N, C-alpha and C positions, 0 to 999 in steps of 0.2 A: 468284312474280310474273313476268310475261312480260318477256323480255330487252329488248324494244323499249320497255317502260314504265319501265325503271330510270332513275335521275337522269342518268347519264352516257351514255345511249344517243345515238349520233351523234358522240361525242367519240372521236378517234383518237389513240393514244399510241404513240410509238416508245420502247421500252425498250432503249437501247444501253448497258447497264450490267452489272456483274458482282457476284457474291457477293450481299449481302443488303440493305444499307441503302437504296440507290437503287432497286433492284427492288421493295422493299416498297411504296414510293410508287406504283409502277405496279400492284402487286397490288390496292391499294385501288380504283384506277380500274377495274380489271377486275371486281372484286367488284360494283361498282355500275353495271356496264353498258357501260363503254367498250370499244372494240376496241383491245386492247393487242397490238402486234406486238413480239415479242422478237427483237432482232437479235443473233445469236451468231456467234462465229468458227467457221469450219469445223473439223472434227476432233472435238474434245471439247466444244465449246460453252462456255457460261458455266461457269467453274470451280465454281460452286455445285452443279453436277450431281455433283461428286465429293466435296464436303465431308463427306457422311455417312460416308465411309470413314476420316475422320481419327480418331485415337485419342481425341481429346477429345470426340467425339460418342457419345451412347448408341447402342447397336446394337438396332435393332428389326426387322431383316430387310427393310426397305423404305426407299427413298430419300425419307424424309419431309421433309427440308429443301427439296428441290427441289419437291416437290408443294405444300408450304405456301406457298413464296415465289413460285411461278410459275403457280399455278392460274389457269385461265381465259384464259391468254395464247395467242397464236399464234406459232409460231417459224419464222424463216427464217435460214439460215446465209449470211453474206456475208463475203468476204475484203476488208475495207476497206483493206488494204494495196495492193490492186490498183485501177487506174483504173476497171476495169469494175465492181468491187464498189461503189466510191464513186458511180459513175453510177447504179446501182440505188438506192442510198440516197437520193441527191438527188431521184430521181423519186418515191420514197416520201414524202419530206418534203413535197412539194408538196400532199399530201392529208392532212397530219398537223396536229393542234392542238398537241401537246405532245411534246417530245423530253426524255428523261431519260437522263443519263449520269453515270458516275463515273470516266470515263477521266481520267487526269492531264492537266494542261494541255499538256505537251509532246507527249503522244500525240494529243490532240485536234488540235493544230496540224499534226502530221505526217500525220494521216489526213484533214485537211481537213474536220473536223466541229466546229470552234469555232462559237460563237454567231454570230460575224461572218460565217462562211462560209455558214451556213444561213439567217440572217436576210436576207441579200442575195437569196435565192431565195424567201423566204416572210416578209414583214414582220410578219404576224400571229402568227408562231410564238412559242410559249412554250417557252423552253429552260431546263431545270432541271439544274444541275450540282451534284454532290455530291463532296466531297473529305474527306481526312483532317484537314487543318489550315486550310482556307479558300482563297479565290481570290487573296489578296494576302499579302505578307510573305515573309520569308526561307525559311520552311518550306512554302511553298505547293505545291511539287512533290514533297514527301516522300510516300511511300506510307504510308497509315495504316490500321490495323485497329482494331476497337472496343477491344481490350485495350490497344493502345498509345496511341491518340488519345483515345478516349472515356473510358476508365477511368484509364489511367496519367497522361497529360499533364494531364488536368483536375484531378488531385488526389483523385479518388474512391477509388482504391486506398489511398492514404496516409490519407485521412480515415477509412476503415474499419479501419485497422490497429490491432491491440491493442498496448498498451505492451509493449515488449521482444520483439515478434514481427515477423517479416517481413510484407510485404503479402500478402494472400490472393490466390487464383487465382479468376478468374471463369469462368463457363460460357460457351460460344461464343455470340456474336451477341446478348448481352443488351443491349448498347448500340445495336446496328444497328437493331433493329426500332422502338425508340422514336425514333431519329433519322429513320427513314423516314417516320414520322408528321409530323415537323417539315417535311420536304421536301414532303410532300403538302399541308400547310397553306400553305406558301409558294406552291405552284402554284395553289391555290384563290384566293388573293389576286390572283395574276396573271390568272387567268381572269376574275375580277370586274372588274379594271382593263380588260381587253380588251373586256368588255361595254360599259363606259362610254366608252372612248376609241377602240376599233377597232384598237389597237396591241398587238403582242406585247411580251414582256419577258424579261429574264434573271433567273432565280431561283437562289440558291445556298444551300447549307447544308453543315455539316461535322460530323464526329465530335467535334472539339475544342469547337466552339460548343455542341453538344448535351450534351457531358459537363459543361462548365462550368455550363450551365443546370440540369442535373440536380443538380449540386453547389452550387446557388445560395446556400444559407445560408453555407456555408464560403467560397465564392469571393467573394461580395460583401463579407463580413467581411474577407477577405484584402486586397481593394482598399483597405480603410480601416485596414489594419494590425492587424486582429484575427485571432487564431489560437487554436485549441484544441490542447492536447498530445494525443498518441496516446491512444486509449481505454484506460482502466484495465480490468483483467479483470472478469469477471462478478461475482466475489465481493467486488469493491471498486469498485462503479460510481460514477459521478457522482451518480446518483439511484437509490436502491433501489426506488423506486416506478415507475420506467420501466425495467424489467429483465426478463430471461428467467428463468423458473423451471421446474422439472420437477415433473410431477404423479405421482400414485400409479401410473398406467398407463404411465409412462415417456415421456409426451409433453412436449415443451417448449412453454411458452406465454409470450406477451409481455404482461406487466402494464404498463398505460400510464396511470397516474394522473397527469394533467397539472394538473387543477383541484384542487389539494390542499386548499384551504380547504373545498371541498364534499365531496370524495371520501375524504379521509383518515379523517374520523370514520365515514363509512359503511363503509369497508373494515374498520376496527377492530371495528365492531359485527358485521359479517358473519362475521369469524373469531373472535369472542368474545374480543377482546383490548382491551377498553375501557381497561384500565390503561395502554396505550401512549399514550393521549391526554394523560395527566398525567405520564408518565415524563419526567423532566427531560432525557433524552437526545434525545427525539423530539417535544417539545411545540411546536416551531416548524419551519418549512421549513428555515431555515438550520442548525438543530441536526440535523435528519434528514440533510441533506447531509453534514455533518461526521462523522456516525456511520453513514454508509451501509454500511460493512462489518459493523458490529454488527447493523444492521437486516436486512441480507440473511441473516445467520446465524440470525436469529430467524424470518424469513419462510420460509426454505427448508423446514424440517420441516413448517410449516403447509401449504404448497402441496403437499408430497409426501404428505400424509395423505389427499388426496382425488383421484379421477380427473378427467380433463378434463371429462367430461360434467357432473359436479357443479359444477365451477368455472364452466362456461359458463352453466348454469341460474341459479346464485345471483348471479353477477356481472351477467348480463344483466338479471335482475329488479331488482337494486340500482342499475343504471346505472353500474357500474364497468367501464371499458374494458379488455377482455382479449381476446386473439386467439391462436388455435392457430398455432404455427409449422408451417406445412404442409410435408409431404413430397410430392415428385412422385408417390410411390407412392399417395398418396391421391386423385389427380386422377381416375382412372377411375371412382371411386365418388362423386364430388362432385356431388350433385344441384344445388346452387346454381350451379355453373359452367354447367350446361346450361340451367337455368331462366332465368338472366340473359342468355343468348345469347353467353356467352364461348366455349363449346364447341358446335359446330354440325355437322350432317351433311356428309359429303364423298362425292364421286363418284370420287375417285382410287382406282385398283385397290388393293385390300388395305387401304385406309384408310377406315374407316366414319365417323370423326369427325375434325374438325380445329379449329384455333383461328380464331375470327373476329377481324377487326380490332376494336379496342377501343371501338367506338361503334356505336349502332344508330339508325335513323330509324323513327319509329312508323308512317309511311305507306309504308315500303319493306321489306316482308317478302322477304328473300332466301331462295332455295331452297338445296339442297345445293350446296356449292362444287364447281365443275368440276375436272377433272384438269388437271395441267400438261402441256405439249406435249413430244413427242419432238423431238429436234434436227432442225430443218428440216421438220417435219411439214407445215406449211401454206405452204411456199414457192410451190407452183404457184398456189394460190388468191390469195395475196398479190400475186404478180406479175401475174396476170391482172386483178385488180381495179385495179392501178395502170396498166393499159393496155399491158402488154408482150405482144407477139405471140409465137407459137411460134418463128418464125425468129429473132426478136430475142433471145429467151431462150437459144436454142441458141448464137448467136454470143457472147453474154455469158458463157456457160458455157465456151466455148472460150478466152475471154480471161481466165479465172480468177476470175470474179466470185463463184463459189460454192465455191471450193476444189476438192477432189477428189470431193466428194459427188455423188451422182446425184439429180437432182430427182425428186420423186414424180410 
């Protein structure tokens, strides 16, 4: 689809953010046609340019996190600590619809990029701020990452902890990308409000709020005084019929029989164990819960006798919910991921495919996702479009607006 025909064509976004969650919101705008200008500090730029080197990241020989999270954006490096750098930013803001940042409040104030600072120059501006713990409260200025704010503080790590075991470790950025979707949703509401009122607004979201929302069943119960103890081990689950089992080909599957009145008899028939229907240990839901360890011990060898392909065919035909516990090693061969639009072509060097944002519009076919920018790659064009003349740019450079970099 032609770029000018995309839904956000004509919308301009300043991405003054780092790492992942806030920039993800800007990436969605870029995917759908907005002109997204990535404002980065001179030198090394957004720290997300270096995260692929961390020990916790898989090694693929390519800076894939940067390409995925910054695709389709234009980059300019500005030293916002300098008066000249801020002058450039203020000029850019005059032509911008949306500013996205995750700078902590004290940093926003020090750099003169608070909502109050920019709104005074552009009343129709939509300003989206993302933080670890929210805009108010005693922890509002704490630095938060997804593992500390989204997973740890929200109770997600503890909710998934097994009895007698320490909390598990999560993979990088698992909370960041879903949180970025929330920030994008808030910005969309603000855009709609601006259409109706002509006024901009302040949008905020946080890792803590998104973690609590993701952990909503446990978090809402906790507000009412309801808590579950740590998860019992797999061989002694709360419910043997919503449990993980291993198949003959050494794959783990998740059995999820929730509608027991309907599916328990069907499952027993499928595995040729109709005697379990009248077994006094298992003939009611309450008894099956009480005897979950015994039931797991009986189901284990049954599941282990057939490969995953057999279980999928038979359970699907019978309407028994079952799912393969996927391994990331399976993704390159996952036909469904491509057919559904979750994996799409990419134009990034060395990256033939990438992940799409998790929704599609039927009348908006997107082409291959473009590459992410080099640091400061588009500075000259961005400045010229904002009305800066050659002499003015040279003077701003001498005053430290762009750090030590040379403009293209």
